[in-house]
C-alpha positions in Angstrom: -18.1 -27.9 -48.8 -18.9 -24.3 -48.1 -21.5 -25.4 -45.6 -19.0 -27.4 -43.7 -16.6 -24.4 -43.3 -19.5 -22.3 -42.2 -20.4 -24.9 -39.5 -16.8 -25.2 -38.3 -16.5 -21.4 -38.0 -19.8 -21.4 -36.1 -18.8 -23.9 -33.4 -16.3 -21.8 -31.4 -18.9 -19.0 -31.1 -21.4 -21.4 -29.7 -19.1 -22.4 -26.8 -19.5 -19.7 -24.2 -17.0 -19.6 -21.3 -18.6 -19.4 -17.9 -17.1 -16.9 -15.5 -15.5 -18.3 -12.4 -17.5 -17.7 -9.2 -16.1 -14.9 -7.0 -14.3 -16.2 -4.0 -15.5 -14.7 -0.8 -13.3 -14.6 2.2 -15.0 -16.2 5.2 -14.6 -14.6 8.6 -12.2 -17.4 9.6 -9.8 -16.7 6.7 -9.3 -13.0 7.7 -6.9 -12.5 10.5 -6.8 -9.1 12.2 -3.4 -7.8 13.4 -3.1 -4.2 14.6 -6.4 -3.1 13.0 -5.5 -4.6 9.6 -7.3 -7.5 8.0 -4.9 -10.0 6.4 -6.2 -12.8 4.2 -5.6 -16.2 5.7 -4.3 -17.7 2.5 -1.3 -15.4 2.4 2.1 -16.4 3.8 3.0 -14.6 7.0 6.0 -12.9 5.3 3.7 -11.3 2.7 0.8 -10.8 5.0 2.7 -8.7 7.5 3.6 -6.1 4.8 -0.1 -5.3 4.5 0.2 -3.6 7.9 1.0 0.1 7.5 4.5 0.8 8.8 5.7 -2.8 8.2 8.2 -3.1 5.3 9.5 -6.3 3.7 12.7 -5.9 5.8 10.7 -5.5 9.0 8.5 -8.5 8.1 11.6 -10.6 7.6 13.1 -9.4 10.9 9.8 -10.3 12.7 9.8 -13.8 11.2 13.5 -14.4 12.2 13.4 -12.9 15.7 10.1 -14.6 16.7 11.1 -17.8 15.0 8.0 -18.0 12.8 8.5 -19.8 9.4 8.0 -17.3 6.5 6.1 -19.9 4.5 3.5 -20.5 7.2 0.0 -19.3 6.2 -1.5 -16.5 8.2 -4.6 -18.7 9.1 -2.3 -21.2 10.8 -1.1 -18.6 13.4 -2.3 -19.2 17.0 -3.7 -16.4 19.2 -0.4 -16.4 21.1 1.5 -15.9 17.9 -0.7 -13.0 16.8 -0.4 -11.4 20.2 3.4 -11.8 20.1 3.6 -10.2 16.6 1.4 -7.3 17.7 3.6 -6.6 20.7 6.8 -6.8 18.6 5.5 -4.4 16.0 4.4 -1.9 18.7 7.8 -2.0 20.4 10.4 -3.6 18.2 13.9 -4.5 19.4 15.7 -3.8 16.2 18.8 -1.9 15.1 18.2 1.9 14.7 18.5 1.8 10.9 15.4 -0.3 10.6 13.2 2.1 12.6 10.9 4.5 10.6 11.1 7.4 13.0 14.8 8.1 13.8 15.6 11.1 16.0 12.1 12.4 16.4 11.8 16.2 16.1 10.1 16.7 19.5 11.6 14.0 21.7 14.8 13.1 19.9 14.3 9.4 20.5 14.2 6.7 17.8 10.9 4.8 17.6 8.9 2.8 15.1 5.4 3.9 14.2 2.7 1.8 12.6 -1.0 2.1 11.5 -2.9 5.2 12.5 0.0 6.6 14.5 2.1 6.8 11.4 -0.6 8.7 9.4 -1.1 11.1 12.3 2.6 11.8 12.8 3.1 12.4 9.0 0.2 14.9 9.1 1.7 16.7 12.1 5.1 16.9 10.3 3.5 18.4 7.2 1.5 20.9 9.3 4.7 21.9 11.1 6.7 22.6 7.9 3.7 24.5 6.5 3.6 26.7 9.6 7.3 27.6 9.6 6.9 28.3 5.8 9.9 26.3 4.7 10.3 25.5 1.0 8.8 22.1 1.4 5.9 23.6 3.4 5.2 26.1 0.7 5.3 23.4 -2.0 2.9 21.3 0.1 0.5 24.3 0.4 0.5 24.9 -3.3 -0.1 21.2 -4.1 3.2 21.1 -6.1 5.8 18.4 -6.0 8.0 18.7 -2.9 11.1 16.6 -3.8 12.4 18.5 -6.8 10.5 16.7 -9.6 10.0 18.6 -12.9 6.8 20.4 -13.4 6.8 21.3 -17.1 4.9 18.2 -18.2 3.7 16.6 -15.0 1.6 17.8 -12.0 -0.8 19.6 -14.2 -4.2 19.4 -12.7 -7.2 20.6 -14.7 -5.1 22.4 -17.3 -5.3 22.0 -21.0 -2.2 20.4 -22.5 -1.4 20.6 -26.2 -2.6 22.8 -29.1 -6.1 24.3 -29.0 -8.0 24.3 -32.2 -9.8 27.6 -33.1 -13.5 27.2 -33.3 -14.9 27.3 -36.8 -16.8 30.4 -37.7 -19.7 30.5 -40.1 -19.0 32.4 -43.4 
């Protein structure tokens, strides 16, 4: 009887689960829109948000204005659709409140940036506020939080937190 229990306990250990093979994306399943690779199995509504500068709201607006179904897979898009989406993201015809660069500091115009242009403009803005030595610029320079977060318990880099124990001395 004891032997039967031992055998029953042994059986689950003998069955080893095999790991699932890693799925590799083939070249056909990756669609490139504005220098961003989007997996082909994603829906167009979700896939557009992978592009830097395209939010969920903007992705929804793109689908409605260009009359592309949100549930359509990215791999089902034609070259004309991809070209149409790229042109729309570069120069969207949307209300001003959906744009990500309203009343630009240098030109005063409202525009929408995406991809590398967005990163570059953000970097220029930070350099400008550092140069004029505004409060935000000083905080950026020091590596501290810029938007008023507390710093007592967060933003501690390479500092010891807590109570230090004294080293034991030999008697």
